[in-house]
N, C-alpha and C positions, 0 to 999 in steps of 0.2 A: 698741758692738766688735762690727765684722762678723767673720764666720765664714765661711771657705771650706772646702773639703774638696778637699786635695790632696796627691799623692803623691810629689812633691819638694820638696825642701828649698832655699828661696832669700830670704836676707834681703830683699833689695831687693824682690818680690814678696809673699812668706806677709805682714810685717811691715806693711805698707800696712792689714791687714784688722784689724789689732791692736792698735791705740796708739788710748786714748781719751783724753778729759781728766784728766788727772792731777792728781788731788786731794791734799790733805794730809792728815796723819791729823784721825782723828774729834775733833771739840771741843778739836782740840791735843794730843790722849791720842796718846802714842807706843805702840804693840804691843808692839815688843821692848826689854825693861831695859836692855840691853846694848849700846847702840849711841848712847846723848846723847855728843854731844861728840867722835864718831868721825870721820873725815876722809869716811869712804862714808855717814855717819848719812842725807843727803837721797837718794842713791842706793837705798839699800835700803827704806826709806821708801817712795819711788815704786814699787819693786817689790812691793812686800808691798799696797801699794793698789790697786796691778795684779792681785794673785795669782797673780803667777808666784812667790811664796816664801812660802812658812808658818813658816821659822824650824828649830828643834829640840826645841821646846817648854818648857813653862813659861816662854813668852813670852821664851824667850832666840831672839838672829839666830848668835853666837858668829862677829862677821864677818874676826877675824883666823886660823879654822882653816883648813887646809887645804880645796880643795873635792876632793870626791873623785868618781869617774869617775862613780859612781851617781849623787849631786847632780847633777851636770852634764845626764846625759841626762836625768832628770827636769824640769831647769830645761829643757831645748831643748824638752820635750814641753811644758810650761806656754806658755812664750813663743811657739811656734809654733801653738799651739792644735792638737797633731797628735790624728788621733784614727784610728779602725780604719772608720769609716762605708763608705768606698767599695772595702772587702775583703771577697771572700768565702772562706773558710777551710775546705777538706775536712777538716780536723782542728784541735782546738784548739790555739790558739799556745800554744809555749813558750818564755820567755826566753831558755831555753840554745839555739832552733833558729837565734838570730842571735848570740848572745855565750856563748860556749864556756865561759868560768868563769861566768855568770850562778848563781844561787841560783833555780830554781824559786817557791820559798815566799816567797820576801824583800819588803821593801815596795818597792823599784824593779822587780819584775818586771813588772807590767803596761805601766809606760813602758818596758822594754826591748822589749817588746814591739812595742809601738807606734812606739818609733823604729827598731828594726830592720826592720818591715813599709813604714817611709816612708823608708829609704833613706840612714838618717845617715851621714856620713861619718864615720866610725871604725874605727876596729881590730875584726875579733870574739874577739879574743883579749884584748882588755883585761880588768882585774882590776877589778871594782865599787870595790871598798874604798880600791885608790889613788888617791893626789891625780892629778887631771890635769893633764897638761901644759897650756902655754901654746899648743902647736900642735894639740892634739889639740883644748879647747875652742874654738879659733877654726876648726877644721873643722868641728865639729859646729853652728858657727852659721853657717859661711860666709861669714867676717869675713877681709879683706884684714888678713896680720899684721904686726906692728909690726918692721920689719927690725932695730930696733934694742935688739931685746929676745932672751933667748935661748930659741929652742921649747923647750926643756926641760926651760923653769923651772914650777915649780907655782904656781897662783892660789890667793889668799885667798877666803872667802866674799866679803869686801867688794870685791876687786878685781874678782871677777865681775860683781859686780850694777853697778859703775860703768861695765864695758865696754858691759855692754846698755844701760842707761840712754843712754850716750854714741852709742849705735848707734840707737837710737831716736831721738834730739834730732836726731842728723845728717839720718836720714830727711824728718824733721819739717821740716827748715828745706832738705830739698832739693826739697821738694814732693812726696814718694813717699806722703805719708799719705793715705788716702783722706777726701774729703770726707764722703762720707756717715756715716762713724763720728763727723760732729760732729753731723748732724743731729739726734739725739735727746740729752738726758743724763738721768740715771734722777739721784734724789735720795734717799734713807732718813733718817729722822725716827722715832723713837720716845719714846712717855712710860710711864715703869714705874710699876709699883706691886708692892707686897708680894708678891700672886700673880698677877700679869698685865703686859702688856706690849702695849701697842697699836703695832704698827708703821703708820706710813704713807710708801707709796712711790708718788713722782709720777717721772713720764712727760714731760720737759720739750721740746716744739719747738722746738729752736734755728733754725728756718728764719725765714725774712720771709713765708711766707704759710700759709696754714689746709693742712693735712696729712691725709691717712686713712692708719692703720695697721693692720693685718690679720692674724690671730691664727688658726691653723688649728684651734682648739677653743676649749673654753669656758673654760681655764686664761689667764691672762694675766703672772701672774707666778708664781714660785717662792722659795723660801729655803732657805739651809742654816745650820746652826749649827754651829759648832767650838768644840771645846775648847782650854785653854792648849798642847795637846802637837799642834795640829793635826788632830786626829782631826775626823772629821765624825759629831754624835751625833743629828743629829735633820733630818728633811728635810720639807718641809711637802708634800710633792705626794704623798710616799709614801704618806701615808694619806687620802688622797683619790682620788674619782672625778671625771673630766671628760667631757663630752660630746665628739664629734667635731663640730665644725661650722665653718664658716666664720665668723668675728666682725670685723666692722670697727670701729673706734674711731676719731673724729673728734678732731683735736687742733687748737685755732683756733694761728695765728700768734701765736710767742710765748706760750702758754699751756701748762698741763698736764693728763694726765691722772690722777686719783690713786687709789690703791686703799688701804684700810686693812683692818687682820686683827690680831686679838688672838692672842696664844701664853700659854698658860699655864706656859710654862718644861719641860715635859712630854716626854718622847722618844716613841718611835713604840710602847712599849709601854702610856704615861700615867703611868711613874715620873717624878716629880719629878727633873731632872738636879742634880748635887750642888751644892753651893758654890761660887763660882768665878768666873773671868774667860773668856767667852764673847766669839766673832766672830761676827754674823750678816750674813750676804751675799744680800742679793735681787736676783734677775736678771730679765728678760724679753727672749722672743723674740717678733719679729715681721718681717712681710716690709714691705717700702716700697720702692714702684717695684722690684720684682722681686728686690731683692735681700734677705737673711737678716740680721736686725740683733737684736744682742745690747745690752739695755744694764745694766749693776749699780751698786750702792753697797752700802756696809757700813756697821755699827756694832759698837761693841763695849760689850760689857753685862757685868753682874754680878750673878750670882744670889746670892741672902744665902738 
């Protein structure tokens, strides 16, 4: 997935850097347990595979619940890959600087700050817990509104996933999707044992010639672990040090470079994580032809 810094929200411009090869659930497993045979099951799975949605916890998505304003803004931040990298603040920003009814200690506060700084098109007076209207949802994502719909209607979580996926598909069909995002693809496999697991992370060269990718340090990948509530419980890089260096890696035509690393199911403090189901997301960021590229893949694991 290509990443770009931007201060303006434009679906046709920003999303070209966001669509990677969509994948099906790992080993045929569905992460969400409450969407089987739902009309938007495929759309929700695609949103999950792209790491745009995490659900509401306990492997539930609740597709028929109304999407709240807070959830819509978090979704926009995820889909557009918004951040604060290009901003310099003279004081620590607060969610209430941009949205008057926000709670600065709420789970959505970071997303509200990011969205506000990036001038997302939405009223400053919106109430985070209220259902988002179709009009506001379309404004947040810079979509052309459907004239046959009531702009004050609310959207379910499933309908929102469907709208985003259709928009991505349209951009792809019209040729707005950057070919750079297709040059490399990641794949992740895992070999589990009772006391540890070994991850096999490959970066595939999808092009028709040999290529060289460049890392800005000795770090070539990272991975995060999330529990069934969508909470990050471990970050691999946070307990390691890396050398500042330029590292070039050659990948032959239609070949791949492989990274193998073990993990003993412990968190940053060295304590083993509780029994349960976890999502492990591997990512790698590198430069290719003066563009920053990010590739990722994930697996679902069970800790016994």
